[in-house]
C-alpha positions in Angstrom: 19.4 22.2 -29.0 17.7 19.4 -29.7 14.6 21.4 -29.6 11.1 21.0 -27.7 9.7 17.5 -27.5 6.2 17.0 -28.5 3.1 16.4 -25.9 1.5 13.4 -26.7 -1.0 13.6 -24.0 -1.1 15.7 -20.6 -3.3 14.0 -17.7 -4.0 16.4 -15.0 -7.0 14.5 -12.9 -4.8 14.4 -9.7 -5.4 17.2 -7.0 -1.9 17.3 -5.9 1.5 16.6 -7.0 2.6 13.1 -8.5 5.3 11.5 -5.9 6.0 8.4 -8.1 5.2 7.1 -11.3 5.8 2.6 -12.0 5.8 1.0 -15.3 3.8 -2.6 -15.4 6.4 -5.1 -16.4 4.2 -5.8 -19.7 4.2 -2.3 -20.3 0.4 -1.7 -20.7 -0.6 0.2 -17.4 1.3 3.4 -15.5 0.7 3.8 -12.1 0.7 7.3 -10.3 0.8 8.1 -6.4 0.1 11.4 -5.1 0.0 14.1 -2.6 -3.9 14.3 -3.0 -3.9 10.7 -1.1 -5.0 8.8 -4.4 -3.4 6.9 -6.7 -4.7 6.4 -10.5 -4.0 3.6 -13.0 -3.7 4.6 -16.4 -3.2 3.1 -20.3 0.2 3.5 -21.4 -1.3 3.3 -24.5 -3.3 6.7 -24.6 -2.8 7.8 -21.1 -6.8 7.5 -20.4 -7.4 7.2 -16.8 -8.7 3.1 -16.0 -9.1 3.7 -12.2 -9.0 5.4 -9.2 -7.8 4.1 -6.3 -8.9 5.9 -2.9 -8.4 4.7 0.6 -5.2 5.9 1.9 -6.0 8.8 4.6 -2.7 10.5 4.0 -0.2 11.2 0.7 0.8 8.3 -1.4 4.8 8.3 -0.8 5.1 5.6 -3.6 4.0 2.8 -5.3 4.6 -0.3 -7.8 2.5 -2.0 -10.5 2.9 -5.4 -11.7 0.6 -6.8 -14.1 -2.2 -8.2 -11.8 -1.8 -6.3 -8.7 -1.0 -2.6 -7.5 0.5 -1.6 -4.6 1.1 1.8 -3.0 2.3 2.9 0.4 1.4 6.3 2.2 2.2 8.6 4.9 -0.7 7.1 6.9 1.6 4.4 7.6 -0.1 1.8 5.7 0.6 -0.4 2.5 -2.3 -1.1 0.1 -2.8 -4.2 -2.4 -5.2 -3.0 -5.8 -6.7 -4.8 -8.5 -6.0 -3.3 -11.2 -8.7 -4.4 -13.1 -11.5 -2.8 -10.7 -9.8 -0.5 -8.8 -10.7 -2.3 -5.8 -8.4 -2.5 -2.6 -7.4 -6.4 -2.1 -5.5 -5.8 1.5 -4.3 -3.5 3.7 -0.8 -3.7 5.6 -0.6 -2.2 9.2 2.3 -2.4 11.2 4.6 0.4 10.4 4.4 3.1 12.9 5.5 6.0 10.8 5.6 7.1 7.2 6.2 4.1 4.8 8.8 5.6 2.5 9.3 3.1 0.0 7.9 -0.6 -1.1 9.6 -3.2 -3.6 7.6 -6.4 -4.5 9.9 -9.2 -5.4 10.0 -13.2 -5.1 6.2 -13.3 -4.1 7.3 -10.9 -1.1 6.7 -7.2 -0.4 9.4 -5.3 1.2 8.6 -1.8 3.2 11.2 1.0 4.6 9.5 3.6 7.0 10.6 6.7 9.3 9.8 4.2 11.9 13.5 3.0 11.3 12.7 -0.1 10.3 12.2 -2.2 7.1 9.5 -4.9 6.7 9.0 -8.1 4.8 5.4 -9.0 4.1 3.4 -11.8 2.7 2.2 -10.5 -0.9 -1.1 -12.9 -0.8 -1.7 -12.4 3.0 -0.9 -9.2 3.8 1.4 -9.8 7.3 4.6 -9.0 8.1 6.8 -11.9 8.0 9.9 -10.3 9.0 10.8 -6.9 10.5 14.4 -5.8 10.4 15.6 -3.3 13.0 19.3 -1.7 13.2 19.2 1.4 11.6 19.5 4.4 14.0 17.0 6.5 11.7 14.8 6.5 8.9 15.1 3.6 6.2 14.8 5.2 2.9 15.5 2.9 0.0 15.4 -0.8 -0.8 16.9 -3.0 -2.8 16.5 -7.4 -3.5 18.9 -10.2 -4.4 17.0 -13.6 -5.0 18.5 -16.4 -3.8 19.3 -17.3 -7.3 22.3 -14.7 -7.2 23.4 -15.8 -4.2 25.9 -18.4 -3.6 26.3 -21.2 -1.3 28.7 -19.6 1.2 29.1 -18.1 3.5 25.5 -18.9 3.9 23.2 -21.5 5.3 20.9 -23.1 3.2 18.3 -21.6 5.1 19.5 -17.8 5.3 20.2 -18.0 1.2 16.6 -19.3 0.8 15.1 -16.2 1.1 17.8 -13.9 -0.4 19.3 -10.5 0.6 17.6 -7.3 1.2 19.8 -4.0 1.0 18.5 -0.8 2.8 19.4 2.4 2.8 19.0 5.1 5.7 19.4 8.8 6.9 21.7 7.3 9.6 24.8 7.3 6.8 25.0 3.6 6.7 23.5 0.8 4.3 22.6 -2.6 5.8 22.2 -6.0 4.3 19.6 -8.4 5.8 19.3 -12.1 5.4 15.6 -12.1 4.7 14.7 -15.7 6.0 16.2 -14.9 9.8 15.9 -11.2 9.8 19.3 -10.7 11.0 22.0 -8.3 9.6 24.5 -9.8 7.7 26.6 -6.7 6.9 26.4 -2.9 7.8 27.8 -1.2 5.1 30.1 2.4 6.7 31.6 5.2 4.9 29.2 7.7 4.1 29.0 10.8 6.1 25.4 11.7 5.0 22.3 10.4 4.4 22.1 7.5 2.1 19.5 9.0 -0.5 19.7 6.5 -3.6 20.5 2.8 -4.1 21.1 0.3 -6.6 22.0 -3.4 -7.1 23.7 -5.3 -9.6 22.6 -8.8 -8.5 25.2 -11.0 -10.7 28.1 -9.3 -9.2 26.5 -9.0 -5.5 27.6 -5.2 -5.6 25.4 -2.2 -4.3 26.1 1.3 -5.3 24.9 4.1 -2.7 24.3 7.8 -3.4 24.4 10.5 -0.1 24.6 13.7 0.6 28.1 13.5 1.2 28.0 13.9 -2.8 30.0 10.6 -3.1 28.8 7.0 -5.2 30.4 4.1 -3.1 30.3 0.6 -4.3 29.8 -2.3 -1.9 30.6 -6.2 -1.8 26.8 -6.9 0.0 28.4 -10.4 0.7 31.4 -9.3 2.6 30.8 -5.9 3.3 34.0 -4.2 1.6 33.7 -1.0 0.3 35.1 -1.2 -3.1 35.2 2.1 -4.4 34.2 5.9 -4.0 33.3 8.0 -7.0 34.1 11.1 -5.5 33.4 14.2 -8.5 29.9 15.6 -7.9 29.7 18.8 -5.9 26.3 18.2 -4.4 24.0 15.5 -2.8 23.6 12.7 -5.2 19.8 12.2 -5.6 19.1 9.2 -7.8 21.4 6.4 -9.7 20.6 4.2 -12.7 22.3 1.2 -13.8 21.0 -0.3 -17.1 20.2 -3.5 -17.6 23.0 -6.1 -19.0 22.4 -8.9 -20.5 23.5 -12.2 -18.5 27.2 -13.0 -18.4 29.9 -14.0 -15.9 29.6 -12.0 -12.7 32.1 -9.2 -13.6 31.0 -5.5 -14.1 33.7 -4.8 -16.9 32.4 -2.1 -19.1 29.3 -1.4 -16.9 28.5 1.7 -16.4 26.4 3.6 -13.7 24.9 7.3 -14.1 24.2 9.3 -11.2 22.0 12.5 -11.2 23.3 15.1 -8.1 22.1 18.5 -6.8 25.0 20.3 -8.4 23.1 20.0 -11.7 24.7 17.3 -13.8 24.3 13.9 -14.2 28.0 11.7 -14.2 28.3 8.5 -16.1 31.4 6.3 -14.4 32.8 2.9 -14.9 31.2 0.6 -12.5 34.2 -1.4 -12.0 37.1 1.2 -11.5 35.3 4.3 -10.3 36.6 6.6 -13.1 34.5 8.7 -14.6 33.4 8.6 -18.4 31.9 11.8 -19.0 29.4 14.6 -17.5 26.2 15.8 -19.0 25.2 19.1 -18.4 22.5 21.6 -19.5 20.1 21.3 -16.2 19.5 24.3 -14.7 18.5 22.9 -11.5 19.0 19.6 -9.5 18.3 16.3 -11.1 15.8 14.3 -9.7 15.4 11.6 -12.0 17.1 9.3 -14.2 16.4 6.6 -16.8 18.3 4.7 -19.4 16.6 3.0 -22.5 18.3 2.2 -25.4 21.3 3.7 -25.9 19.5 7.3 -24.5 20.0 8.5 -21.2 16.6 10.8 -20.1 16.6 12.8 -17.1 14.4 14.6 -15.1 15.3 18.1 -13.4 14.0 20.6 -10.8 13.9 23.1 -13.3 10.8 21.3 -14.4 12.0 20.1 -17.8 13.4 16.2 -19.2 16.2 16.1 -21.2 17.0 13.3 -23.5 21.1 12.7 -23.9 23.2 10.5 -26.1 24.1 8.3 -23.8 27.6 7.4 -25.7 28.6 10.9 -26.8 26.8 13.1 -23.8 25.0 14.9 -26.6 22.1 16.7 -25.9 19.4 15.6 -27.9 16.0 16.8 -26.5 14.3 19.1 -24.0 10.8 18.3 -23.0 9.1 21.5 -21.8 5.5 21.7 -20.0 5.7 21.0 -16.7 5.7 23.7 -14.3 7.2 22.1 -11.2 10.0 19.5 -10.4 9.9 16.0 -12.5 9.9 13.6 -9.5 9.7 10.4 -12.0 10.5 9.3 -15.5 9.6 6.0 -17.4 9.9 4.9 -21.1 8.4 2.4 -22.8 8.7 1.8 -26.8 8.9 5.4 -28.3 7.2 7.1 -25.5 8.7 9.0 -22.7 6.1 9.6 -19.6 6.9 12.0 -16.7 5.3 12.7 -13.1 6.0 16.1 -11.6 5.0 17.7 -8.6 2.6 19.8 -10.6 0.4 16.8 -10.6 0.4 16.3 -14.0 1.7 12.8 -15.8 2.9 13.8 -19.4 3.3 11.3 -22.4 6.1 12.9 -24.6 7.2 11.3 -28.6 10.4 10.4 -28.4 10.6 8.9 -32.0 13.3 10.6 -33.9 15.9 10.0 -31.2 18.8 8.3 -32.7 18.9 4.4 -31.8 23.0 4.4 -30.6 24.3 1.1 -30.0 25.6 0.2 -26.0 28.4 2.8 -25.3 31.9 1.4 -25.6 34.4 1.5 -22.9 35.8 5.2 -22.6 38.8 6.3 -21.1 38.0 8.3 -18.0 38.3 12.1 -18.3 39.1 14.6 -15.4 37.1 17.8 -15.0 36.0 20.2 -11.9 32.2 19.8 -12.2 29.9 22.2 -10.6 27.4 22.4 -8.0 16.0 9.3 -5.7 14.3 0.4 -9.9 12.3 -0.8 -11.9 12.5 -2.7 -14.8 11.2 -1.4 -18.2 9.9 -3.1 -21.0 11.0 -2.7 -24.2 8.5 -3.8 -26.6 7.6 -1.0 -28.7 4.1 0.8 -28.1 1.0 2.0 -30.1 1.4 5.2 -32.0 -0.5 8.0 -30.3 -1.2 11.0 -31.8 -0.4 14.3 -30.2 -3.1 16.2 -28.3 
């Protein structure tokens, strides 16, 4: 069903698996971080490699691309900032004592998480750590940030609210909410019985969603620390979460959907404000490793080395993208092009023209069924047409 997607370009310059793929806010460039210890900048328009970023002494775990700078973190315990035009390293952030897992650039700050059980805040321009967040009993995996503008005045002091809130998820089974300005732990979110693998944040409603090896997704009020609801139908670890961007409106979650990808080979769509399951997306032959919602279509990446496109409203499988040899670790979408990065070391560009442009999904009644058994904002401007390679 859906046929095979046509590959526009295969970019195979990396000599190791690609661990992460980031798209610049303006949609013009891509950044890949690899097991080979390098990162590469690519033109989103034609898939050509623009720059090779060399300097890390071990594999690159994660990367984030901004319009004017690229950021990478590595198992060598460092973070690096790069010039996107020259490919030169501008800064090296040193301080972590173990593998750096994730980075997040927001509000002119860089946040990082590490196997050393800490998260840290850094000055983007100076490369110096401005805050260290200690309290987790095991490695810190995932990060989310709520800017000061999204926070109410109470119950925070003015100084604390000024820096925003950082949310971290750990293999110790908890998530924590930190006051960035003071470095103090504001709330500890307890309830999971397994490692917290993924985390997304709906800033207007102050709600965090966490996915865990305990096969549940949980919703939390990050201000009060209250566990709001538990999403329980998965039969395996929840590996990735996707919360589609929503237009500005009053800070309620009514009709908002959250998607979860699992080791049980399914994706589930839930009503964010009630925890009811709307639908289940099947057809995957292995764990679901990556999710991206774009213009009414849900794109998935899987351990079966295939990407898929589903109609988000009906759940119908629209297209299968075959060509990778190993697990797809990350996906991005821009305009009419799907980008997939795999542990096989290749970045692939796929034509997604012809997929139905469905309207945003309407609220649907929850269904009951038994199912079986890792947030980047994506621009939506149309990309230049490409010719198949």
